[in-house]
VOBA-1610 file (N, C-alpha, C; in pm, whole numbers, padded with zeros to 5 digits, always signed):
BEGIN
Met-06158+01378+05238Met-06109+01520+05283Met-06099+01591+05174Pro-06146+01706+05166Pro-06163+01784+05013Pro-06032+01778+05009Lys-06000+01789+04882Lys-05807+01782+04833Lys-05744+01907+04896Ala-05832+02041+04847Ala-05804+02154+04919Ala-05746+02180+05019Leu-05824+02118+05161Leu-05798+02137+05301Leu-05671+01994+05299Phe-05666+01920+05255Phe-05569+01810+05201Phe-05415+01888+05176Ile-05399+01959+05110Ile-05278+02019+05069Ile-05283+02155+05179Trp-05382+02248+05193Trp-05302+02342+05304Trp-05239+02269+05430Gly-05309+02130+05460Gly-05259+02103+05574Gly-05114+02067+05523Leu-05067+02023+05465Leu-04930+01939+05433Leu-04857+02091+05415Leu-04887+02209+05364Leu-04811+02285+05357Leu-04776+02342+05511Phe-04919+02345+05571Phe-04850+02337+05740Phe-04758+02281+05768Phe-04772+02181+05790Phe-04675+02027+05824Phe-04581+02123+05784Ala-04537+02123+05656Ala-04410+02133+05563Ala-04347+02249+05669Thr-04449+02350+05693Thr-04375+02505+05695Thr-04275+02481+05905Val-04393+02319+05953Val-04306+02400+06068Val-04249+02250+06122Ser-04217+02122+06029Ser-04200+02029+06023Ser-04013+02057+05945Thr-03916+01969+06044Thr-03777+01987+05998Thr-03809+01859+05956Thr-03865+01771+05924Thr-03821+01601+05893Thr-03874+01578+05753Val-03808+01514+05675Val-03946+01436+05595Val-03922+01273+05578Ser-04043+01218+05601Ser-04070+01110+05667Ser-04053+01005+05575Ala-04032+01024+05406Ala-04056+00903+05312Ala-03907+00859+05367Lys-03870+00733+05307Lys-03765+00659+05367Lys-03711+00658+05284Thr-03706+00710+05136Thr-03644+00711+05002Thr-03559+00841+05006Tyr-03581+00925+05115Tyr-03512+01070+05147Tyr-03429+01066+05215Val-03353+01110+05237Val-03251+01175+05329Val-03304+01292+05445Leu-03348+01265+05582Leu-03397+01379+05673Leu-03309+01412+05636Leu-03388+01561+05696Leu-03336+01690+05688Leu-03269+01733+05796Thr-03322+01616+05907Thr-03218+01639+06080Thr-03115+01584+06073Asp-03059+01522+05958Asp-02945+01458+05906Asp-02835+01553+05987Phe-02830+01707+05930Phe-02760+01791+05962Phe-02808+01939+06026Thr-02759+01965+06141Thr-02763+02051+06237Thr-02748+02137+06223Lys-02784+02303+06294Lys-02692+02404+06269Lys-02613+02434+06402Pro-02484+02454+06311Pro-02303+02428+06434Pro-02376+02581+06484Thr-02349+02488+06638Thr-02349+02546+06750Thr-02224+02628+06743Ala-02115+02518+06751Ala-02013+02500+06798Ala-01883+02470+06700Ser-01758+02521+06688Ser-01692+02513+06610Ser-01650+02331+06579Thr-01695+02266+06661Thr-01638+02106+06649Thr-01790+02047+06673Ser-01929+02115+06670Ser-02052+02081+06639Ser-02044+01979+06591Leu-02064+01988+06442Leu-02013+01961+06278Leu-01962+01834+06325Leu-01852+01878+06320Leu-01787+01751+06333Leu-01773+01619+06402Met-01812+01654+06502Met-01856+01557+06570Met-01968+01467+06520Ser-02034+01537+06516Ser-02196+01404+06390Ser-02131+01344+06263Trp-02074+01427+06235Trp-01978+01326+06138Trp-01913+01213+06143Arg-01852+01240+06237Arg-01751+01131+06349Arg-01878+00963+06353Val-01957+01074+06400Val-02059+00927+06476Val-02139+00885+06378Asp-02142+00948+06241Asp-02200+00930+06132Asp-02124+00815+06027Ser-02020+00852+06022Ser-01913+00805+05954Ser-01809+00725+05966Glu-01780+00600+05975Glu-01653+00562+05994Glu-01533+00580+05875Lys-01574+00642+05790Lys-01468+00695+05679Lys-01391+00809+05732Phe-01572+00895+05808Phe-01460+01002+05843Phe-01395+01031+05940Thr-01442+00953+06053Thr-01379+00923+06149Thr-01204+00903+06139Lys-01216+00813+06028Lys-01072+00736+06003Lys-00999+00877+05967Leu-01072+00976+05852Leu-00967+01088+05795Leu-00960+01144+05884Tyr-01085+01182+05984Tyr-01018+01238+06055Tyr-00928+01249+06209Glu-00887+01157+06183Glu-00796+01082+06314Glu-00650+01136+06190Gln-00628+01075+06141Gln-00541+01107+06053Gln-00458+01290+06025Leu-00622+01318+05952Leu-00550+01440+06007Leu-00510+01526+06125Ser-00538+01486+06209Ser-00532+01531+06345Ser-00370+01482+06370Lys-00318+01412+06347Lys-00168+01360+06332Lys-00123+01458+06244Asp-00160+01463+06132Asp-00073+01563+06048Asp-00060+01717+06110Tyr-00187+01761+06170Tyr-00192+01873+06246Tyr-00086+01895+06349Asn-00074+01798+06452Asn+00053+01802+06477Asn+00170+01816+06450Arg+00157+01788+06355Arg+00354+01790+06257Arg+00348+01924+06183Leu+00226+01933+06151Leu+00211+02041+06066Leu+00182+02209+06150Gly+00073+02158+06200Gly-00003+02312+06254Gly-00025+02373+06129Lys-00090+02524+06115Lys-00143+02589+06080Lys-00070+02618+05921Ser+00001+02486+05908Ser+00014+02569+05679Ser-00008+02538+05623Lys+00067+02562+05541Lys-00048+02544+05397Lys-00009+02400+05351Lys+00086+02356+05413Lys+00070+02185+05400Lys-00011+02120+05452Met-00079+02170+05577Met-00166+02127+05622Met-00258+02117+05559Val-00331+02234+05501Val-00475+02317+05425Val-00460+02196+05270Lys-00294+02169+05201Lys-00325+02070+05108Lys-00360+01964+05140Asn-00281+01843+05299Asn-00348+01742+05315Asn-00459+01761+05333Ile-00518+01827+05416Ile-00694+01848+05407Ile-00742+01804+05251Phe-00736+01851+05169Phe-00740+01868+05081Phe-00788+01766+04997Tyr-00630+01694+05006Tyr-00606+01574+04924Tyr-00624+01491+05009Arg-00641+01433+05113Arg-00696+01320+05197Arg-00819+01338+05213Thr-00872+01450+05190Thr-01049+01418+05194Thr-01058+01354+05042His-01036+01429+04954His-01016+01364+04789His-01090+01209+04776Gln-00907+01154+04886Gln-00870+01001+04841Gln-00984+00937+04934Gln-01039+00985+05050Gln-01083+00911+05155Gln-01227+00886+05168Leu-01293+01041+05084Leu-01447+01062+05117Leu-01542+01082+04990Leu-01436+01206+04907Leu-01530+01262+04741Leu-01426+01186+04687Gln-01573+01032+04653Gln-01475+00955+04490Gln-01536+00992+04396Gln-01677+01022+04365Gln-01739+01046+04247Gln-01844+01153+04263Tyr-01832+01234+04176Tyr-01897+01379+04201Tyr-02029+01341+04076Glu-02109+01389+04147Glu-02321+01390+04163Glu-02368+01515+04181Pro-02426+01562+04086Pro-02476+01701+04068Pro-02602+01646+04245Phe-02626+01727+04345Phe-02746+01743+04405Phe-02751+01635+04538Ser-02594+01642+04498Ser-02547+01537+04635Ser-02484+01620+04797Met-02597+01549+04900Met-02541+01592+05000Met-02429+01521+05080Ala-02366+01624+05191Ala-02333+01558+05230Ala-02311+01445+05325Gln-02410+01357+05312Gln-02441+01262+05380Gln-02458+01155+05256Asp-02447+01222+05122Asp-02452+01094+05064Asp-02296+01096+04992Thr-02209+01147+05052Thr-02117+01142+05102Thr-02014+01000+05161Phe-02073+01045+05293Phe-02063+00933+05368Phe-02110+00774+05293Asn-02215+00778+05260Asn-02275+00679+05230Asn-02200+00646+05080Ser-02170+00672+04974Ser-02133+00618+04872Ser-02024+00682+04784Gly-02015+00829+04865Gly-01828+00903+04812Gly-01911+00993+04713Asn-02032+00982+04726Asn-02086+01113+04591Asn-02114+01220+04671Tyr-02026+01340+04543Tyr-02023+01474+04606Tyr-02062+01551+04500Asp-02097+01710+04466Asp-02083+01807+04435Asp-01983+01945+04515Cys-02022+02034+04439Cys-01918+02134+04482Cys-01999+02182+04692Val-02126+02216+04689Val-02154+02190+04780Val-02187+02110+04911Gly-02189+01997+04818Gly-02142+01904+04940Gly-01969+01873+04990Gly-01912+01902+04874Gly-01783+01876+04868Gly-01703+01983+04972Ser-01773+02108+04943Ser-01713+02223+05068Ser-01711+02228+05161Leu-01812+02143+05190Leu-01871+02189+05335Leu-01787+02093+05465Ile-01760+01981+05398Ile-01666+01910+05442Ile-01546+01932+05455Leu-01502+01980+05361Leu-01362+02026+05390Leu-01346+02151+05420Ala-01454+02261+05453Ala-01467+02384+05538Ala-01493+02358+05676Gly-01564+02220+05703Gly-01592+02175+05860Gly-01491+02136+05888Leu-01371+02075+05800Leu-01222+02069+05863Leu-01117+02176+05886Leu-01142+02278+05804Leu-01097+02403+05830Leu-01122+02441+05951Asp-01238+02487+06014Asp-01322+02525+06077Asp-01267+02416+06262Tyr-01266+02291+06218Tyr-01205+02240+06323Tyr-01005+02297+06327Phe-00963+02266+06259Phe-00865+02304+06283Phe-00832+02456+06263Gly-00853+02525+06323Gly-00844+02658+06300Gly-00809+02809+06245Phe-00832+02746+06088Phe-00782+02824+05950Phe-00871+02900+05970Asp-00820+03030+05901Asp-00922+03138+05840Asp-01005+03087+05757Tyr-01091+03118+05679Tyr-01084+03115+05561Tyr-01252+03120+05513Glu-01280+03153+05430Glu-01427+03188+05350Glu-01487+03104+05239Ile-01622+03121+05218Ile-01697+03007+05172Ile-01730+03117+05065Lys-01729+03083+04973Lys-01765+03192+04849Lys-01875+03112+04806Glu-01987+03185+04800Glu-02123+03183+04708Glu-02087+03249+04642Thr-02083+03148+04481Thr-02159+03268+04342Thr-02301+03189+04336Thr-02287+03192+04169Thr-02434+03204+04157Thr-02440+03047+04085Tyr-02402+02981+04032Tyr-02396+02861+04043Tyr-02254+02739+04076His-02218+02809+04166His-02105+02741+04207His-02004+02789+04401Val-02012+02704+04488Val-01904+02733+04606Val-01785+02675+04589Phe-01673+02800+04632Phe-01533+02709+04650Phe-01529+02791+04788Leu-01381+02764+04820Leu-01338+02804+04958Leu-01173+02821+04958Lys-01213+02954+04983Lys-01036+03074+05037Lys-00974+03090+05156Val-00866+03022+05167Val-00828+02960+05295Val-00664+03101+05292Ala-00708+03165+05376Ala-00578+03275+05474Ala-00467+03174+05526Val-00376+03129+05455Val-00246+03078+05565Val-00130+03137+05484Glu-00021+03142+05605Glu+00134+03174+05592Glu+00121+03308+05530Asn+00022+03395+05556Asn+00001+03533+05528Asn+00004+03547+05354Asp-00075+03467+05332Asp-00107+03381+05183Asp-00254+03381+05182Phe-00292+03385+05056Phe-00426+03236+05034Phe-00385+03185+04997Val-00502+03026+04978Val-00504+02909+04871Val-00659+02935+04843Val-00678+02886+04675Val-00803+02852+04667Val-00848+02676+04649Leu-00952+02634+04737Leu-01030+02475+04718Leu-01067+02484+04642Glu-01075+02440+04520Glu-01162+02366+04445Glu-01226+02238+04467Ala-01381+02224+04517Ala-01386+02088+04551Ala-01418+01977+04452Thr-01459+02056+04317Thr-01481+01949+04262Thr-01365+01925+04159Asp-01261+01930+04169Asp-01146+01907+04098Asp-01062+01816+04164Pro-01035+01696+04189Pro-00929+01599+04270Pro-00820+01600+04253Ile-00758+01697+04113Ile-00604+01654+04087Ile-00581+01811+04074Glu-00624+01969+04036Glu-00567+02067+04084Glu-00623+02154+04129Gly-00773+02091+04209Gly-00809+02224+04322Gly-00756+02244+04418Phe-00671+02216+04459Phe-00596+02319+04559Phe-00508+02403+04477Ile-00529+02532+04463Ile-00481+02633+04388Ile-00419+02741+04463Gln-00278+02729+04441Gln-00178+02849+04529Gln-00144+02924+04434Asp-00086+02904+04329Asp-00040+02943+04193Asp-00157+03093+04212Lys-00063+03253+04233Lys-00124+03377+04254Lys-00176+03418+04093Ala-00124+03364+03964Ala-00201+03408+03861Ala-00299+03335+03824Ala-00277+03159+03890Ala-00383+03118+03903Ala-00501+03150+03975Ile-00518+03210+04082Ile-00611+03237+04199Ile-00671+03330+04116Lys-00606+03441+04077Lys-00642+03584+04017Lys-00729+03536+03898Ser-00722+03425+03801Ser-00783+03399+03662Ser-00925+03305+03759Phe-00893+03258+03865Phe-01010+03165+03907Phe-01111+03252+03975Leu-01078+03348+04039Leu-01144+03425+04079Leu-01221+03544+04015Asn-01169+03590+03922Asn-01204+03674+03812Asn-01324+03667+03722Lys-01318+03472+03699Lys-01468+03426+03609Lys-01538+03424+03681Tyr-01574+03401+03836Tyr-01677+03364+03903Tyr-01717+03502+03974Gln-01590+03620+04008Gln-01637+03719+04017Gln-01730+03808+03888Asn-01721+03758+03775Asn-01777+03794+03664Asn-01920+03717+03595Gly-01956+03642+03710Gly-02054+03537+03673Gly-02046+03422+03616Phe-01918+03373+03534Phe-01873+03240+03530Phe-01993+03147+03519Asn-02022+03075+03403Asn-02098+02972+03487Asn-02072+02875+03316Asp-02050+02749+03332Asp-01993+02650+03229Asp-02069+02502+03298Ser-02132+02446+03269Ser-02245+02367+03302Ser-02192+02241+03246Ser-02055+02226+03126Ser-01994+02141+03114Ser-01884+02050+03212Gln-01870+02206+03320Gln-01782+02149+03418Gln-01825+02106+03555Arg-01795+02062+03628Arg-01808+02001+03714Arg-01818+02063+03851Thr-01897+02166+03817Thr-01977+02311+03876Thr-02067+02275+03899Phe-02162+02319+04059Phe-02273+02298+04058Phe-02357+02341+04167Leu-02426+02413+04136Leu-02517+02513+04268Leu-02626+02548+04157Ala-02772+02427+04236Ala-02884+02527+04152Ala-02931+02637+04148Ser-03014+02703+04047Ser-03045+02782+04075Ser-03193+02805+03965Asn-03206+02923+04095Asn-03435+02985+04025Asn-03428+02928+03874Pro-03465+02857+03793Pro-03519+02892+03693Pro-03531+03040+03591Gly-03507+03047+03521Gly-03484+03246+03472Gly-03397+03274+03582Glu-03316+03270+03661Glu-03250+03336+03764Glu-03140+03428+03654Gln-03147+03528+03700Gln-03001+03655+03671Gln-02945+03707+03694Ala-02980+03746+03819Ala-02883+03764+03934Ala-02763+03726+03956Leu-02673+03881+03951Leu-02510+03796+03979Leu-02490+03769+04132Ile-02449+03643+04165Ile-02433+03654+04306Ile-02244+03599+04352Tyr-02164+03652+04407Tyr-02024+03661+04444Tyr-02055+03733+04598Arg-02040+03650+04686Arg-02024+03677+04829Arg-01956+03576+04926Ser-01934+03621+05035Ser-01877+03540+05121Ser-02018+03449+05242Ile-02000+03340+05279Ile-02095+03275+05348Ile-02066+03206+05501Asp-02139+03156+05608Asp-02084+03095+05679Asp-02099+02921+05675Leu-02084+02841+05757Leu-02102+02684+05763Leu-02256+02672+05776Gln-02354+02762+05838Gln-02460+02712+05868Gln-02554+02762+05742Lys-02481+02881+05630Lys-02549+02897+05526Lys-02534+02800+05420Leu-02437+02711+05452Leu-02401+02640+05317Leu-02445+02506+05376Ile-02536+02476+05461Ile-02557+02383+05530Ile-02740+02412+05416Gly-02771+02540+05466Gly-02911+02589+05394Gly-02880+02568+05220Leu-02777+02608+05147Leu-02803+02620+05018Leu-02735+02397+05021Gln-02734+02339+05046Gln-02744+02177+05050Gln-02925+02147+04962Tyr-03006+02230+05071Tyr-03131+02191+05100Tyr-03215+02268+05009Phe-03113+02396+04949Phe-03196+02452+04836Phe-03148+02371+04725Asn-03065+02342+04735Asn-03031+02207+04634Asn-03140+02101+04592Gln-03179+02031+04675Gln-03261+01933+04695Gln-03361+02000+04692Ala-03393+02118+04737Ala-03535+02156+04683Ala-03560+02170+04505Ile-03442+02241+04482Ile-03486+02209+04322Ile-03495+02116+04257Lys-03416+02008+04286Lys-03364+01851+04253Lys-03545+01767+04270His-03614+01810+04344His-03732+01739+04386His-03820+01825+04265Tyr-03819+01950+04270Tyr-03906+01988+04195Tyr-03848+01960+04027Asn-03766+01934+03948Asn-03704+01913+03835Asn-03791+01819+03799His-03806+01706+03958His-03852+01544+03977His-04029+01586+03993Asp-04095+01663+04005Asp-04235+01704+03977Asp-04280+01627+04082Asn-04173+01667+04192Asn-04221+01666+04304Asn-04208+01802+04419Glu-04361+01893+04400Glu-04330+02001+04419Glu-04351+01979+04590Leu-04409+01893+04680Leu-04456+01893+04816Leu-04314+01916+04868Leu-04245+01781+04816Leu-04120+01765+04878Leu-03999+01883+04876Ala-04052+01890+04722Ala-03912+02030+04713Ala-03953+02179+04793Tyr-04068+02145+04858Tyr-04133+02289+04929Tyr-04083+02263+05105Gln-04069+02140+05102Gln-04037+02069+05268Gln-03865+02144+05269Phe-03831+02081+05141Phe-03668+02091+05163Phe-03609+02293+05130Ser-03710+02354+05069Ser-03700+02506+05095Ser-03758+02586+05247Val-03802+02530+05248Val-03845+02523+05439Val-03739+02530+05513Ser-03698+02406+05485Ser-03554+02359+05604Ser-03431+02440+05546Ala-03462+02467+05409Ala-03321+02577+05368Ala-03348+02723+05418Leu-03418+02784+05434Leu-03511+02924+05459Leu-03442+02936+05626Lys-03435+02815+05677Lys-03439+02833+05856Lys-03258+02828+05812Met-03185+02811+05778Met-03021+02808+05741Met-02995+02927+05700Tyr-03068+02940+05581Tyr-03022+03086+05501Tyr-03114+03152+05444Lys-03145+03272+05500Lys-03252+03343+05452Lys-03195+03403+05315Ala-03137+03328+05225Ala-03103+03466+05078Ala-03236+03462+05005Glu-03230+03567+04906Glu-03326+03628+04780Glu-03392+03504+04753Arg-03315+03394+04668Arg-03355+03356+04602Arg-03392+03173+04617Ile-03376+03180+04756Ile-03407+03036+04834Ile-03514+03063+04873Glu-03584+03227+04952Glu-03693+03269+04951Glu-03818+03274+04828Gly-03753+03344+04755Gly-03856+03329+04617Gly-03906+03209+04601Phe-03791+03097+04556Phe-03849+02948+04509Phe-03934+02894+04642Ser-03887+02938+04749Ser-03967+02902+04852Ser-04139+02922+04853Asp-04166+03065+04785Asp-04275+03126+04816Asp-04358+03058+04644Phe-04324+03068+04565Phe-04317+02997+04435Phe-04387+02879+04476Leu-04319+02827+04487Leu-04352+02642+04487Leu-04434+02663+04573Lys-04504+02745+04733Lys-04586+02725+04819Lys-04751+02764+04729Gln-04680+02912+04636Gln-04800+02926+04562Gln-04833+02835+04456Ser-04773+02757+04435Ser-04778+02695+04335Ser-04887+02549+04372Leu-04851+02528+04491Leu-04898+02353+04556Leu-05041+02466+04620Ser-05050+02625+04700Ser-05204+02659+04690Ser-05304+02662+04560Leu-05278+02646+04478Leu-05311+02680+04370Leu-05337+02508+04259Ser-05281+02416+04277Ser-05344+02259+04277Ser-05437+02288+04407Ala-05436+02308+04521Ala-05517+02271+04547Ala-05691+02306+04536Leu-05696+02420+04469Leu-05800+02495+04416Leu-05854+02408+04279Arg-05745+02313+04184Arg-05822+02285+04121Arg-05915+02139+04127
//
């Protein structure tokens, strides 16, 4: 088969498929679009015994504490104690269940899934290079910084104001344990609220960047296609188009 036809065929497959067949990679179907507030948690309970134990413990906490700041604190610290073990860029939630690895996206996704299940009013904040959570509770709000297992439950008003101001102004410190992949050369400031589905899309976007950095443009494109099915963000669309054009040019060489 001519090289061009082969690569274009793979491009078509990547566009219509939602899986990656290589056993060395996490299947894109490990996470599906949540259709109800409980669906994501139920899938995690099936996948992970550790998560099931955490869920059962938090359910007992909720029976005592209800929708309180103490309950949010328990969600944050129990999740770190039992699931979020070591920071590793480009981790997906499934990596957390398997090995304890997490980053800001995967860690925030697990925390958001729990907050959603227990009925808390929260926001997922996407910034240019990072993701964190704001939770409305007891006529106030707290911030959950998933990458900080010690001081990531932020309730002091001055500390919250300082934290939010940094990201509203485009803060990025690569020496810190905060990570959301960004297109090479991207400059646009991002600070917005997203939902659970879009946060899952950001996981796939991170994977697309990861595999592009490892010179696997085809797998990167497959992840970008899955990311777009969850979240049609400008930077994801731009990167997916770039990968498609790059693969098409490779087919012509």
